[in-house]
C-alpha positions in Angstrom: -37.8 14.1 17.6 -36.2 16.0 14.7 -32.7 15.1 15.8 -33.4 11.3 15.5 -35.5 11.8 12.3 -32.5 13.5 10.6 -30.1 10.8 11.8 -32.6 8.1 10.4 -32.8 9.9 7.0 -29.0 10.2 6.9 -28.6 6.4 7.6 -31.2 5.6 5.0 -29.0 7.4 2.4 -26.6 4.4 2.8 -29.4 1.8 2.0 -29.0 1.9 -1.9 -25.2 2.0 -1.8 -25.3 -1.0 0.5 -27.3 -2.9 -1.9 -25.1 -1.8 -4.9 -22.1 -3.0 -2.9 -23.6 -6.5 -2.5 -24.1 -6.6 -6.3 -20.5 -5.3 -7.0 -19.0 -7.9 -4.6 -21.1 -10.8 -6.2 -21.9 -12.1 -2.7 -24.0 -15.1 -4.1 -21.2 -16.0 -6.5 -18.7 -15.8 -3.7 -20.7 -18.1 -1.5 -21.0 -20.6 -4.3 -17.3 -20.5 -5.0 -16.6 -21.1 -1.2 -18.8 -24.1 -1.3 -17.1 -25.5 -4.4 -13.6 -25.0 -3.0 -14.4 -26.5 0.3 -15.7 -29.5 -1.6 -12.4 -29.9 -3.2 -10.6 -30.0 0.3 -12.5 -33.2 1.0 -10.9 -34.9 -1.9 -8.4 -37.6 -0.8 -5.8 -36.2 -3.3 -6.2 -32.6 -2.1 -3.1 -32.5 0.1 -1.0 -34.3 -2.4 -0.1 -31.0 -4.1 0.8 -28.8 -1.1 1.4 -25.5 -3.1 -2.0 -25.9 -4.7 -3.8 -26.8 -1.6 -2.4 -23.7 0.2 -3.7 -21.5 -2.6 -7.1 -23.0 -2.4 -7.3 -22.6 1.4 -6.0 -18.9 1.1 -8.8 -18.3 -1.5 -11.4 -19.7 0.8 -10.2 -17.5 3.7 -10.2 -14.4 1.5 -13.7 -15.0 0.2 -15.1 -15.8 3.7 -13.5 -12.6 5.1 -15.2 -10.5 2.3 -18.6 -12.2 3.0 -18.2 -11.7 6.7 -17.2 -8.0 6.4 -20.3 -7.3 4.3 -22.6 -9.3 6.6 -21.3 -7.5 9.6 -21.8 -4.1 7.8 -25.4 -5.0 6.9 -26.1 -6.0 10.5 -24.5 -2.7 11.8 -26.8 -0.8 9.4 -30.0 -2.7 10.7 -29.0 -2.3 14.3 -28.4 1.4 13.9 -31.6 1.9 12.3 -33.5 0.0 15.2 -31.5 1.9 17.8 -32.5 5.3 16.2 -36.1 4.4 16.0 -36.4 3.1 19.6 -34.5 6.2 20.9 -36.9 8.4 18.9 -39.9 6.6 20.4 -38.5 7.0 23.9 -37.4 10.6 23.2 -34.1 9.9 25.0 -31.7 12.5 23.8 -28.9 10.9 25.9 -28.7 8.2 23.2 -28.3 10.8 20.4 -24.4 10.7 20.5 -24.4 6.9 20.4 -26.8 6.8 17.5 -24.6 9.3 15.6 -21.6 7.3 16.1 -23.3 4.2 14.8 -24.4 6.1 11.6 -20.8 7.4 11.1 -19.4 3.9 11.6 -21.7 2.5 9.0 -20.8 5.3 6.5 -17.1 4.8 7.0 -17.2 1.0 6.7 -19.4 1.3 3.6 -16.9 3.7 1.9 -14.0 1.4 2.8 -15.7 -1.7 1.3 -16.9 0.3 -1.8 -13.4 1.5 -2.4 -12.0 -2.1 -2.2 -14.3 -3.0 -5.0 -12.4 -0.6 -7.2 -9.3 -2.8 -6.9 -10.0 -4.9 -9.8 -6.7 -4.6 -11.6 -4.8 -7.9 -12.4 -2.2 -7.3 -9.8 -4.1 -5.2 -7.2 -4.5 -8.1 -4.8 -0.7 -8.7 -4.6 1.8 -7.6 -2.0 3.6 -4.4 -2.7 7.4 -3.7 -3.0 8.3 -0.1 -2.1 11.7 1.4 -3.1 12.7 4.7 -1.6 15.4 7.0 -3.0 16.6 10.3 -1.7 16.8 13.1 -4.2 19.5 15.7 -4.6 20.2 17.7 -1.4 22.3 15.7 0.8 21.3 15.1 4.5 18.1 17.0 4.2 16.8 14.9 1.3 18.0 11.7 3.1 16.2 12.6 6.2 13.0 13.2 4.2 13.5 9.7 2.6 13.5 8.1 6.0 10.5 10.2 7.0 8.6 8.7 4.1 9.8 5.2 4.9 8.5 5.6 8.4 5.1 7.0 7.1 4.4 3.9 4.9 5.5 1.6 7.8 3.0 3.3 10.1 0.2 3.1 7.4 1.0 -0.6 6.9 0.8 -1.3 10.7 -2.5 0.6 11.1 -4.1 -1.6 8.4 -2.7 -4.9 9.7 -0.2 -5.4 7.0 3.3 -6.8 7.6 6.0 -4.3 6.8 9.4 -5.9 6.2 12.7 -4.0 5.5 14.6 -5.8 2.8 17.5 -3.4 2.0 18.7 0.1 3.1 21.6 2.3 2.6 22.2 4.7 5.4 22.5 8.5 4.8 25.8 10.3 5.4 24.8 12.0 8.5 21.2 11.1 9.0 18.3 9.4 7.2 18.4 7.0 4.3 20.0 7.3 0.8 17.7 4.4 -0.3 15.6 1.6 1.1 13.4 -1.3 0.1 10.4 -2.6 2.0 7.7 -5.3 1.3 4.2 -4.7 2.5 2.4 -8.0 2.6 -1.4 -8.3 2.8 -4.5 -8.5 0.7 -4.7 -5.6 -1.8 -1.5 -4.0 -0.6 -0.4 -3.1 -4.1 -3.8 -2.0 -5.1 -4.0 0.6 -2.3 -0.5 1.8 -2.8 0.0 1.9 -6.5 -1.0 5.6 -6.6 1.9 6.5 -4.2 4.4 5.8 -6.9 6.3 9.0 -7.8 8.2 11.9 -6.4 7.3 13.4 -3.0 8.3 17.0 -2.1 9.0 18.5 1.3 9.1 22.1 2.3 10.3 22.9 5.8 12.9 24.8 7.9 15.7 22.3 7.9 16.9 21.0 11.3 20.3 20.6 9.6 20.6 24.4 8.7 22.0 26.4 11.5 20.7 29.6 9.7 17.1 28.3 10.0 16.4 28.7 6.3 13.6 27.0 4.5 14.5 24.1 2.2 12.8 22.1 -0.4 13.7 18.4 -0.7 12.6 15.5 -2.8 12.5 11.7 -2.5 10.9 9.1 -4.8 8.8 6.1 -3.9 8.6 3.3 -6.5 5.7 0.8 -5.9 5.4 -2.4 -7.7 3.6 -5.6 -7.2 5.4 -8.7 -5.8 5.1 -11.3 -8.6 5.2 -15.0 -7.9 7.9 -16.7 -9.8 6.2 -18.7 -12.3 9.2 -19.3 -14.5 8.0 -16.8 -17.2 11.0 -14.5 -16.5 14.3 -16.0 -17.4 17.4 -14.0 -16.6 20.9 -14.7 -18.1 23.4 -15.0 -15.3 25.9 -13.2 -17.7 23.6 -10.2 -17.6 24.1 -9.8 -13.8 26.8 -8.0 -11.8 26.5 -9.4 -8.2 28.5 -7.9 -5.4 28.5 -8.6 -1.7 29.1 -6.3 1.3 28.6 -6.2 5.1 25.0 -5.4 6.1 24.5 -2.5 8.4 21.6 -1.3 10.6 20.2 2.2 10.9 22.7 4.7 12.1 25.6 2.6 10.7 25.5 -0.2 13.3 27.0 -3.3 11.7 24.6 -6.2 12.2 26.7 -8.8 10.4 30.5 -9.1 10.3 30.5 -11.1 7.2 29.8 -10.0 3.7 26.2 -11.5 3.6 24.4 -8.5 2.0 23.9 -8.9 -1.8 23.5 -6.2 -4.5 22.5 -7.2 -8.0 22.8 -5.0 -11.2 21.0 -6.1 -14.2 23.3 -4.8 -16.8 21.0 -4.5 -19.9 18.5 -2.2 -18.0 20.6 -0.8 -15.2 18.1 -2.0 -12.6 19.7 -2.4 -9.2 18.2 -4.5 -6.4 19.7 -5.6 -3.0 18.9 -7.5 0.1 20.7 -7.5 3.4 18.2 -8.6 6.1 18.2 -12.3 5.6 20.5 -14.4 7.6 22.8 -15.8 4.9 24.2 -14.6 1.6 22.3 -17.2 -0.2 19.0 -16.1 1.2 19.8 -12.5 0.4 20.7 -13.4 -3.1 17.4 -15.4 -3.5 15.4 -12.4 -2.2 17.2 -9.9 -4.4 16.6 -12.1 -7.4 12.9 -12.4 -6.6 12.7 -8.5 -6.5 14.6 -8.2 -9.8 12.1 -10.5 -11.5 9.2 -8.6 -10.0 10.7 -5.4 -11.3 11.2 -6.7 -14.7 7.8 -8.2 -14.9 6.2 -5.0 -13.7 8.0 -3.0 -16.5 7.2 -5.6 -19.1 3.5 -5.5 -18.2 3.3 -1.8 -17.9 5.1 -1.1 -21.2 3.2 -4.0 -23.0 6.5 -5.5 -24.1 6.9 -9.0 -25.6 10.0 -10.0 -23.7 12.2 -8.6 -20.9 14.9 -8.1 -23.6 12.9 -5.2 -24.9 13.1 -3.3 -21.6 15.3 -0.3 -21.7 16.7 1.5 -18.7 14.4 4.4 -17.6 15.4 7.1 -15.1 13.0 9.5 -13.4 14.5 12.8 -12.2 13.7 13.2 -8.5 13.2 16.9 -8.7 10.8 19.8 -9.0 8.0 19.5 -11.6 7.8 15.7 -11.3 6.2 15.4 -7.9 2.9 13.8 -7.2 2.5 15.4 -3.6 3.8 18.2 -1.6 4.2 18.2 2.1 4.5 21.7 3.6 5.7 22.2 7.2 6.5 25.9 7.0 5.1 28.6 6.7 1.8 26.7 7.0 1.0 23.0 7.3 -0.5 21.2 4.4 0.0 18.0 2.3 -1.5 18.3 -1.2 -1.8 15.8 -4.0 -1.1 17.5 -7.4 -3.2 14.9 -9.3 -6.3 14.7 -7.3 -6.0 18.0 -5.5 -6.8 16.3 -2.2 -5.4 17.9 0.8 -4.8 17.5 4.5 -3.8 20.3 6.9 -2.9 17.9 9.7 0.6 17.3 8.5 1.6 15.3 11.6 -1.2 12.9 11.2 -0.2 12.3 7.5 3.5 11.7 8.6 2.1 9.2 11.2 0.6 7.2 8.3 -2.9 8.8 8.1 -2.8 8.8 4.2 -6.1 6.9 3.3 -7.6 10.2 2.2 -5.0 10.5 -0.6 -5.2 6.8 -1.6 -9.0 6.9 -1.7 -9.0 10.1 -3.8 -6.7 8.5 -6.3 -8.8 5.3 -6.5 -11.9 7.4 -7.1 -10.2 9.5 -9.7 -9.0 6.4 -11.6 -12.4 4.8 -11.3 -14.0 7.9 -12.8 -11.5 7.9 -15.7 -12.2 4.2 -16.5 -16.0 4.9 -16.3 -15.5 7.8 -18.7 
């Protein structure tokens, strides 16, 4: 039947990309590495170095997950092809929808795994640290900052990542002036690195009694979470450390002692803070870890020899510097100014459905590198 033949041909279009994906992943090499690493775990001295043994086990788990994901995709492709051919032989149109869904599932998973192969940057596999800042505009901008904070939290949850709030500063009436979150999981930074920049909102403000349309800005800074390997040394004299009471969203005090810590790195003007750990010492340790990650990221990005070469850099959170616009009124549209990718379902976008934007950015970068 023509409907099944069309589906079969559509599915077969994924056959060559499936083979190319296997080559890009290096499945055979991965399997050999797993075997080699598993052999190391049988060594009687393996558990003597706990930090190294944990790294080896994590590497084994990551490689096995990639092999398993591809194997399941190949099986899904084969099963879908068999189902289409059997349904065609029987002429059973009741199975057409199920066959179509199987083809779509294969296409979506193939695109997902193919995009993951684009994450080949040195730090793409690391956790991501997201810092949010409201732009000028008072309550409206602070509310927008909190909306973005929620959007990335929703995205992280949908993808099985751990989203942890590290620091936040409540808005004057609503929203957030600033916040920091860590998104933990494989390739978190690789996927989110393109989200770094200024985000613009256009809507009728719920805080304006006159019902006028407002334009607001908030910035999202994305950097990889670096492991402290001792390569970044910070002089204590260069730090201005203050403590304050930590507070919850809406101004609720969650700690009556001054356990929250804010650190200013005087030479660069970089400010980091943490208030979600249980003690002042833990908050300071987390803040220092974030400061080192920030300095390391700048050092690598600007190709500097030492952190002493880093100068303070300030980006204006305003018109002209945005990477994406989110329009609620007079129409609904989210559009990326770099890739031109757009999505008219603004509510879905604000609920964390931003993979289209992320994928478009990764593809654009891959095309640039190939060129």
